[in-house]
C-alpha positions in Angstrom: -32.2 28.4 -10.5 -33.6 25.2 -10.6 -31.0 23.9 -13.1 -28.3 25.3 -11.2 -29.3 23.1 -8.2 -29.8 20.0 -10.6 -26.2 20.9 -12.0 -25.1 20.6 -8.3 -26.7 17.9 -7.2 -25.6 16.0 -10.6 -21.9 17.1 -9.6 -22.4 16.0 -5.6 -23.7 12.7 -7.3 -21.2 12.1 -9.7 -18.4 13.3 -7.1 -19.7 10.5 -5.0 -19.6 7.8 -7.2 -15.9 8.6 -7.9 -15.1 8.4 -4.3 -15.5 4.8 -4.1 -12.5 2.5 -3.7 -11.6 -0.8 -4.6 -12.2 -3.2 -2.2 -11.6 -7.2 -2.0 -15.4 -8.1 -2.7 -15.0 -5.7 -6.0 -12.0 -7.0 -7.1 -13.4 -10.5 -7.0 -16.7 -9.0 -9.4 -14.1 -7.9 -12.4 -14.2 -9.8 -15.6 -10.7 -11.8 -16.8 -10.3 -11.1 -20.4 -8.6 -13.4 -22.3 -7.9 -13.1 -26.1 -8.3 -16.2 -28.4 -7.8 -14.7 -31.4 -8.7 -12.7 -34.7 -11.5 -14.3 -36.6 -11.0 -15.7 -40.1 -12.3 -13.0 -41.8 -10.2 -10.5 -39.9 -13.4 -8.4 -39.2 -13.6 -9.4 -35.2 -11.3 -10.5 -32.2 -12.7 -13.4 -30.3 -12.2 -13.6 -26.7 -13.6 -14.8 -23.2 -14.3 -13.7 -20.3 -14.0 -15.3 -16.6 -16.1 -13.9 -13.7 -16.3 -15.2 -10.3 -19.3 -17.3 -9.3 -18.9 -16.9 -5.2 -21.7 -19.0 -4.5 -20.7 -21.9 -6.4 -16.8 -20.6 -6.0 -15.6 -21.0 -9.4 -15.0 -18.9 -12.4 -17.4 -18.6 -15.3 -16.6 -18.2 -18.7 -18.3 -15.9 -21.5 -17.1 -16.1 -25.2 -17.5 -13.0 -27.5 -16.7 -11.5 -30.4 -16.0 -7.6 -31.2 -15.5 -5.5 -34.3 -11.5 -5.6 -34.7 -11.8 -1.7 -34.3 -14.3 -1.9 -31.4 -17.5 -1.5 -30.7 -20.6 -3.7 -29.4 -19.3 -6.9 -28.5 -22.0 -9.6 -28.8 -22.3 -13.4 -27.0 -21.2 -16.8 -29.2 -21.4 -19.9 -27.7 -19.3 -21.7 -30.5 -15.8 -19.6 -31.1 -13.8 -22.3 -32.6 -15.2 -22.3 -36.1 -14.7 -18.5 -36.1 -11.0 -18.9 -35.7 -8.2 -20.6 -37.9 -7.1 -23.8 -36.2 -3.3 -24.3 -36.1 -3.8 -28.0 -35.0 -5.7 -29.0 -38.6 -3.7 -29.1 -41.5 -4.5 -31.3 -44.8 -6.9 -33.1 -43.1 -5.1 -33.9 -40.0 -5.5 -32.9 -37.0 -3.1 -32.7 -33.8 -4.1 -32.9 -29.9 -2.9 -34.3 -26.7 -4.0 -36.4 -24.0 -2.9 -38.1 -20.9 -1.7 -41.3 -21.5 -0.8 -44.4 -18.7 2.4 -45.3 -19.0 5.1 -46.2 -16.2 3.9 -48.6 -13.1 3.6 -46.2 -9.9 0.5 -47.2 -8.0 0.5 -50.5 -5.8 -2.4 -52.0 -8.5 -0.2 -51.4 -11.1 2.3 -53.9 -9.7 -0.2 -56.0 -7.7 -3.4 -56.2 -9.7 -5.1 -58.4 -7.2 -4.8 -55.7 -4.5 -6.6 -53.1 -6.4 -7.7 -51.5 -3.1 -4.5 -50.5 -1.7 -3.5 -46.8 -2.6 0.5 -47.2 -2.5 2.7 -45.0 -4.8 6.3 -46.2 -5.4 8.9 -44.6 -6.9 12.8 -45.0 -8.1 13.5 -41.6 -8.9 12.5 -37.8 -8.4 9.4 -36.0 -10.3 7.1 -38.2 -7.7 4.9 -35.3 -7.6 5.2 -31.8 -9.6 3.7 -28.2 -8.6 0.1 -29.5 -6.8 0.2 -33.2 -8.3 1.3 -36.4 -7.3 2.8 -38.8 -10.5 0.8 -41.6 -11.0 2.6 -42.9 -14.4 0.3 -40.4 -16.6 2.2 -38.2 -19.4 1.0 -35.9 -22.1 1.3 -37.6 -25.3 0.6 -36.0 -28.9 -1.7 -37.5 -31.3 -2.3 -37.4 -35.0 -5.5 -37.8 -35.8 -5.8 -41.3 -33.3 -2.0 -42.3 -33.4 0.2 -41.7 -30.3 3.3 -40.2 -31.8 5.3 -40.3 -28.7 4.2 -44.1 -28.0 5.3 -45.8 -25.0 7.8 -42.8 -24.5 8.0 -41.7 -20.2 7.9 -38.4 -21.3 5.6 -35.2 -21.5 4.4 -33.3 -24.3 2.7 -30.5 -23.7 5.3 -30.0 -20.9 3.4 -30.3 -17.3 2.3 -28.4 -15.5 1.2 -25.4 -17.7 2.0 -26.4 -21.5 -0.9 -26.6 -23.7 -0.9 -26.8 -27.6 1.6 -23.8 -28.1 3.9 -27.3 -27.3 3.3 -28.3 -30.9 2.7 -26.9 -34.4 2.5 -28.4 -38.0 5.3 -27.7 -40.3 4.0 -25.3 -43.0 3.3 -28.0 -45.7 1.7 -30.2 -42.8 4.3 -33.2 -43.3 5.7 -32.9 -40.2 5.1 -31.5 -36.5 7.5 -29.8 -33.9 6.6 -30.3 -30.6 8.2 -29.4 -27.1 9.6 -32.4 -24.6 12.3 -32.3 -21.6 12.9 -36.4 -22.7 14.0 -36.9 -19.1 12.6 -39.3 -16.3 12.6 -39.1 -12.7 15.5 -37.6 -10.6 17.3 -36.3 -14.4 14.1 -34.7 -15.1 14.1 -32.8 -12.0 17.3 -31.4 -12.0 17.3 -30.1 -15.8 15.6 -27.6 -17.4 16.4 -29.0 -20.9 13.8 -28.9 -23.2 14.2 -29.7 -26.7 12.1 -29.4 -30.0 11.5 -32.4 -31.9 10.3 -32.9 -35.4 8.4 -35.7 -36.1 7.8 -37.0 -39.8 4.3 -38.1 -40.1 4.9 -40.4 -43.4 8.3 -42.0 -42.0 7.2 -42.1 -38.0 10.4 -41.2 -37.4 11.5 -38.5 -34.9 14.5 -35.9 -34.8 15.7 -34.0 -32.2 16.2 -30.5 -33.6 18.1 -28.8 -30.6 20.5 -31.6 -29.4 23.7 -29.2 -28.8 21.4 -26.9 -26.5 21.3 -27.7 -22.7 18.8 -25.4 -21.5 15.1 -24.5 -22.7 14.1 -25.1 -25.8 10.3 -23.8 -26.4 7.6 -21.6 -28.3 8.1 -23.2 -32.0 6.9 -20.8 -34.7 7.4 -21.0 -38.4 8.1 -17.4 -40.1 5.2 -16.3 -43.1 8.6 -17.6 -44.8 8.7 -20.9 -43.6 11.4 -20.6 -40.9 11.5 -22.4 -37.7 11.8 -20.0 -34.6 12.0 -20.3 -31.2 12.8 -19.1 -27.7 15.8 -20.6 -26.2 17.9 -20.3 -22.7 21.4 -22.0 -22.9 22.1 -23.0 -19.6 20.9 -26.3 -18.1 19.4 -26.1 -14.3 18.7 -22.3 -15.1 14.9 -21.3 -15.2 15.6 -17.5 -15.7 18.7 -17.5 -18.0 18.6 -14.8 -20.9 15.4 -15.7 -23.2 16.3 -15.4 -26.9 14.6 -15.2 -30.4 16.3 -18.0 -32.2 15.3 -18.6 -35.9 16.6 -21.4 -38.2 17.6 -20.6 -41.6 19.2 -22.9 -44.0 20.6 -25.2 -41.1 22.3 -22.2 -39.7 20.9 -20.4 -35.9 20.4 -17.1 -36.3 20.0 -15.6 -32.4 18.1 -12.1 -33.0 18.6 -11.3 -29.6 21.8 -12.0 -28.5 23.3 -8.7 -28.5 20.2 -7.0 -26.5 20.4 -6.6 -22.8 17.2 -7.7 -21.7 15.3 -11.5 -21.7 12.4 -11.7 -24.1 8.7 -13.1 -22.4 7.0 -13.9 -25.9 7.4 -13.0 -29.9 5.4 -13.0 -32.6 6.0 -12.5 -36.5 5.1 -9.6 -38.7 2.9 -10.4 -41.7 6.0 -10.0 -44.3 8.5 -12.0 -42.3 10.9 -9.2 -42.1 10.2 -8.4 -38.6 9.9 -10.5 -35.5 7.8 -8.4 -32.6 8.4 -9.1 -28.9 7.0 -8.9 -25.1 9.8 -7.9 -22.5 10.0 -6.2 -19.1 11.8 -2.9 -19.3 12.6 -0.4 -16.4 9.5 -1.6 -14.1 7.0 -2.7 -17.0 6.3 -4.7 -20.0 6.7 -3.5 -23.3 6.5 -4.0 -27.2 9.9 -4.5 -29.2 10.8 -5.1 -32.5 13.9 -6.9 -34.3 14.5 -7.0 -37.8 15.3 -10.3 -39.6 17.9 -10.4 -42.2 18.2 -13.8 -42.7 21.9 -14.7 -43.7 22.8 -11.3 -45.2 25.1 -9.3 -43.4 22.7 -6.6 -42.3 23.0 -5.6 -38.9 20.1 -6.5 -36.5 18.8 -4.1 -34.4 15.9 -4.4 -31.6 13.9 -1.2 -31.2 11.4 -0.6 -28.4 8.2 0.5 -29.5 6.0 1.4 -26.8 6.3 3.5 -23.8 4.7 4.2 -20.6 3.7 3.2 -17.2 1.8 0.1 -18.5 2.6 -3.6 -19.0 1.7 -5.3 -22.5 0.5 -8.9 -21.5 0.0 -11.0 -24.9 -0.2 -10.6 -28.3 -3.4 -11.2 -30.3 -2.6 -10.5 -33.8 -2.7 -7.5 -36.3 -5.0 -5.7 -38.5 -3.2 -3.5 -41.0 -0.7 -1.3 -39.4 -2.3 -2.2 -35.8 -1.1 -4.7 -33.7 -3.5 -6.3 -31.5 -2.4 -7.1 -27.9 -3.7 -6.8 -24.2 -3.0 -4.0 -21.7 -3.6 -3.7 -18.1 -1.7 -1.6 -15.2 -1.9 -1.1 -11.2 -5.2 0.2 -12.0 -6.4 -1.9 -14.8 -7.3 -5.8 -15.4 -5.8 -6.3 -18.8 -8.0 -5.5 -22.0 -7.7 -5.9 -25.5 -6.3 -2.8 -27.3 -4.8 -2.0 -30.9 -1.5 -0.1 -31.5 -1.0 1.8 -34.5 2.3 1.0 -35.7 2.5 4.3 -38.0 1.0 7.1 -35.7 1.5 5.3 -32.0 -2.2 5.7 -31.0 -4.0 3.3 -28.8 -7.5 2.1 -29.4 -8.9 0.2 -26.2 -11.4 -2.1 -27.7 -12.9 -4.1 -24.7 -14.1 -2.3 -22.0 -15.2 -5.2 -19.8 -14.5 -3.5 -16.4 -14.8 0.0 -17.5 -18.3 0.5 -15.8 -16.9 -0.3 -12.3 -13.5 1.2 -12.4 -15.2 4.3 -13.2 -16.9 4.5 -9.7 -13.5 4.1 -8.1 -10.9 6.3 -7.3 -7.8 5.5 -8.6 -4.2 5.1 -6.8 -1.3 7.1 -8.0 1.6 5.4 -9.1 5.1 7.3 -9.1 8.7 6.1 -10.0 11.1 6.5 -7.5 15.2 6.0 -8.2 17.3 4.8 -4.9 20.9 4.6 -4.8 21.6 1.0 -3.4 24.3 0.6 -0.9 26.4 -0.6 -4.1 25.9 2.3 -5.7 23.3 1.4 -8.3 20.1 3.2 -9.1 17.3 1.6 -8.7 13.4 1.7 -9.9 10.9 1.7 -6.8 7.3 1.9 -7.3 5.8 3.8 -4.9 1.5 3.5 -4.7 -0.2 6.1 -3.5 -4.0 5.6 -1.8 -6.9 7.2 -3.5 -7.4 11.1 -2.8 -3.6 11.0 -1.4 -2.9 14.0 1.3 0.8 14.8 1.8 -0.2 16.2 4.8 -1.3 13.1 6.6 0.8 9.9 7.6 0.1 6.6 6.1 0.8 3.1 7.1 3.6 1.8 4.8 4.0 -1.7 3.1 7.5 -3.0 1.6 5.8 -5.4 -1.1 8.8 -8.0 -1.8 8.4 -9.6 -5.1 8.7 -13.6 -5.8 10.5 -15.6 -8.4 13.1 -14.8 -7.5 13.7 -13.4 -10.7 9.7 -12.4 -11.6 9.5 -8.8 -13.1 8.0 -6.2 -10.9 6.2 -4.2 -13.3 2.4 -2.4 -13.6 1.0 -6.4 -13.0 -2.5 -6.6 -12.2 -2.9 -9.5 -9.9 -5.8 -10.8 -7.8 -4.4 -11.3 -5.2 -1.0 -9.5 -4.3 -3.3 -6.7 -5.8 -1.5 -2.9 -5.1 -4.6 -1.0 -6.2 -6.6 -2.9 -3.5 -3.7 -2.5 -0.7 -3.4 1.0 -1.2 -7.3 1.7 -1.2 -7.7 0.0 2.1 -4.7 3.3 3.1 -1.8 1.6 3.0 1.4 3.7 0.9 3.1 0.2 -0.8 6.5 0.0 -1.8 7.5 -2.2 -4.0 11.6 -2.4 -5.2 12.8 -3.4 -8.8 15.7 -5.0 -6.2 18.6 -7.1 -7.6 17.3 -10.3 -9.5 14.6 -8.8 -11.8 14.6 -8.5 -15.2 13.6 -5.1 -17.2 17.2 -3.7 -15.9 19.9 -5.5 -17.8 20.9 -9.5 -17.6 23.7 -8.8 -15.0 21.2 -7.1 -12.5 18.9 -9.9 -13.3 21.8 -12.6 -12.6 23.2 -11.3 -9.4 20.4 -12.7 -7.0 21.3 -16.5 -7.9 23.9 -17.8 -5.0 23.2 -14.2 -2.9 19.6 -14.9 -1.7 20.2 -13.1 1.7 23.2 -11.1 0.4 22.6 -7.5 -1.8 19.0 -8.0 -2.6 18.7 -7.7 1.2 20.3 -4.4 1.3 18.0 -3.3 -1.5 14.9 -4.0 0.6 16.1 -1.9 3.2 17.5 0.9 1.0 13.9 1.1 -0.1 11.6 1.5 2.6 14.5 3.7 4.5 14.3 6.3 1.3 10.7 6.4 1.1 10.5 6.3 4.9 11.8 10.0 4.5 8.5 11.3 3.3 6.8 13.1 6.0 3.8 10.9 4.8 5.1 7.9 6.0 4.3 6.9 9.3 7.8 5.2 10.5 6.3 4.0 13.3 4.0 1.7 11.0 5.7 0.0 8.7 4.9 -3.8 7.4 6.8 -6.4 5.2 4.4 -8.8 3.0 5.4 -11.1 0.0 5.1 -14.4 -1.4 7.2 -17.4 -2.4 11.1 -15.6 -2.9 9.1 -12.9 -1.4 8.1 -14.7 1.2 11.7 -16.0 2.1 12.3 -12.6 1.9 10.0 -11.7 5.0 11.3 -14.3 7.2 15.0 -13.5 6.3 13.8 -9.4 6.9 12.5 -10.6 10.2 16.0 -11.8 11.6 18.0 -8.6 10.2 15.2 -5.5 10.2 16.5 -4.0 13.1 12.9 -3.2 14.6 11.9 -1.4 11.5 9.0 -3.0 10.8 5.8 -3.7 13.3 4.3 -6.8 11.2 5.4 -9.4 8.8 3.3 -11.4 6.6 4.8 -14.5 4.4 2.6 -16.4 1.9 4.5 -19.6 0.6 7.8 -18.3 2.0 11.3 -20.6 2.0 12.1 -20.6 6.1 14.5 -23.5 6.1 17.0 -23.9 2.7 18.1 -27.2 3.7 14.7 -29.1 4.0 13.5 -26.5 0.8 16.2 -28.2 -0.8 15.4 -31.7 0.3 11.3 -31.5 -0.5 10.7 -29.4 -3.5 10.0 -30.8 -6.5 12.0 -28.9 -9.1 15.3 -29.3 -7.7 17.1 -27.4 -10.9 16.2 -24.5 -9.5 17.2 -24.5 -6.0 20.0 -26.8 -7.3 21.1 -23.6 -9.4 19.9 -20.4 -7.4 21.8 -22.1 -3.9 24.7 -23.0 -5.8 24.6 -26.8 -5.3 23.3 -28.6 -2.7 23.2 -28.5 1.4 26.0 -30.9 2.0 28.9 -29.7 -0.4 30.9 -28.8 2.3 33.6 -27.6 0.1 31.4 -25.1 -1.7 31.1 -22.0 -0.7 28.6 -20.5 -2.0 26.1 -23.1 -1.6 27.4 -23.1 2.5 26.5 -19.5 2.3 23.2 -20.2 1.6 22.0 -23.0 3.8 24.0 -21.2 6.7 24.4 -17.5 6.6 21.0 -17.1 4.2 19.0 -19.1 5.9 16.1 -17.7 7.4 15.9 -20.7 10.6 19.1 -19.4 11.7 18.3 -15.8 12.4 14.8 -17.4 14.8 16.5 -16.1 17.7 16.2 -12.5 16.7 12.5 -12.8 15.6 10.4 -10.3 17.7 7.8 -9.0 15.5 4.1 -10.3 14.7 4.1 -12.7 11.7 1.1 -13.9 9.6 1.8 -16.9 7.7 0.0 -18.4 4.7 0.3 -21.4 3.0 -1.4 -23.7 0.3 -1.5 -27.8 1.5 -0.9 -29.1 -2.0 2.3 -26.8 -3.1 4.9 -29.1 -3.8 6.7 -26.2 -5.3 7.2 -24.5 -1.7 5.7 -27.2 0.4 3.7 -26.9 3.5 6.7 -27.7 6.0 8.4 -24.6 5.2 5.2 -22.8 7.0 4.9 -25.0 9.4 8.5 -24.8 10.8 8.8 -20.8 10.8 4.7 -20.9 12.9 5.8 -23.4 15.3 9.2 -21.7 15.9 7.1 -18.3 16.0 4.5 -19.9 18.5 6.9 -21.7 21.0 9.0 -18.3 21.0 5.9 -16.6 22.2 5.8 -14.1 19.2 2.0 -13.1 18.0 1.6 -15.1 14.9 -1.2 -16.8 13.0 -0.8 -19.8 10.4 -3.7 -19.5 7.7 -3.8 -22.8 5.5 -5.7 -23.8 2.0 -5.7 -27.4 2.3 -6.6 -27.7 -1.5 -4.8 -25.1 -3.1 -1.5 -24.6 -4.6 1.5 -22.1 -5.2 -1.6 -19.7 -6.0 -5.1 -18.9 -4.5 -7.6 -19.9 -7.1 -11.1 -20.6 -6.2 -13.1 -17.5 -5.7 -14.3 -18.2 -1.9 -10.9 -18.9 -1.0 -9.4 -15.5 -2.6 -11.8 -13.5 -0.7 -10.8 -15.1 2.7 -7.5 -14.6 1.7 -7.8 -10.8 1.1 -10.2 -10.4 4.5 -7.7 -12.0 6.4 -5.0 -10.0 5.0 -6.2 -6.9 5.9 -7.7 -8.1 9.4 -4.1 -8.5 10.4 -2.7 -5.5 9.0 -5.6 -3.9 11.5 -4.5 -5.7 14.1 -0.5 -5.3 14.0 0.0 -2.2 12.2 
């Protein structure tokens, strides 16, 4: 009898633990895993875990080594000596640093006025992402020699490029690097990066991809010494189909030209006969392989290797027949896994957050296929609260993805986190609307020039279809989103016909004309809007700046709206949110404006992130 009581108490105790839910506070305690590579001896994986420090308001990183097959991880203070360094070869070292090249500041022109804080520009690219251009450029160095001396160009590319933008040739005699060798207005209106080859001995530079007008990035050499990279063809189109190119004997072979998708990243197999790549497919990110036949007549075939409701996020390396990757899903932040290419077996190697997740009730993610107004089948993710009860009614959120051509997959965000939203008692509806990769190139491209067209019907088709379920409280629907998703919220606020009771827009585009005039990467708005707003004969552009401009619908706004903005967001500048909030206030609409003065397009600081979450749910509680 005593044992039965103990067992019952244990079951109550463990059940209680399992009934905890994911909260914003718990989300901001999770470790963020980044794989750094496989050790030189092939026996261990080196990785780091970054954890938020709320008191210091920063992320602290700790480095670890773990056996490649899994096991106990150990702290390491110095990790670089454990890994092969691609930037050191034959006694030479490649590195990069920022160099002052251009005169921009007042004191650059007038040294005697060294306390002036003037900035003077003669072209665009005067600011990028969250930083004003003060005349500094990233340059590559071989030992102490600047191989781009005096050039007003960048490598690595700003704002996010790192040492993946440059590599040694296999013999160590040359350097391949990525650069967009344009300046000012030409830089801001183009995506034409190229691969450049620098000969260390002759000190000469050659453009290897001059004929291609779009992005050329991510250079790698195959095990057999063939240069490969990722390529987009059209200048100005940042979301063009991304293909794997291999150059053999001077000829370029496109390995994915006949495959109806776009590549995220790739890695060569050890024998040089296959290339493995990650790509979006049907609402997830999966592992693919493509054979490399060289210049023979053997057919090139792309095969999907993995399947499941999860995302493969990055490559780490190989261990015999196993490929090491990072993997996550809507209920789990990324961890390191191995996948056996022969047996198809998965093995979770790191378990950084398992202890926390073991106490938390998971959300259910369901696939739903909705018929759109033009007769297409659209995948819609429906995320249900923990311990979901279909006999109850739940407030429901339509999630509008940004991009506009970003994949909506099984991603795990530390801001737009579906697990946190559903755990607070909301059903989340996340449609793979027009414009998203993973459903074919045509579907991906349909949004350009049509921001307020079919895609808006897709959103409404998704929420209307899910709202047929008895568990959806049709009187408590909200729409939320950031960037293009924020634009979507502003636009839906003018066309929703009283479907929604509340809106939340973060860094949304409210006025397509002023967006064109103030965003820093002009190529994006120019291509996706169909041109400039002053092109009166351009029917696509005029539709974007008039019919598809949320500001023109302001007289139809009648619903509470929460507007969020980063103060140093130059992609979607603060004026967009200011215009929207001012209009809402002057029209007497219940509205709130939350500004993060030192944050960019994202919210990165831990305390700011937690305020974001708390205010997000506070608004929903007030209005939904």
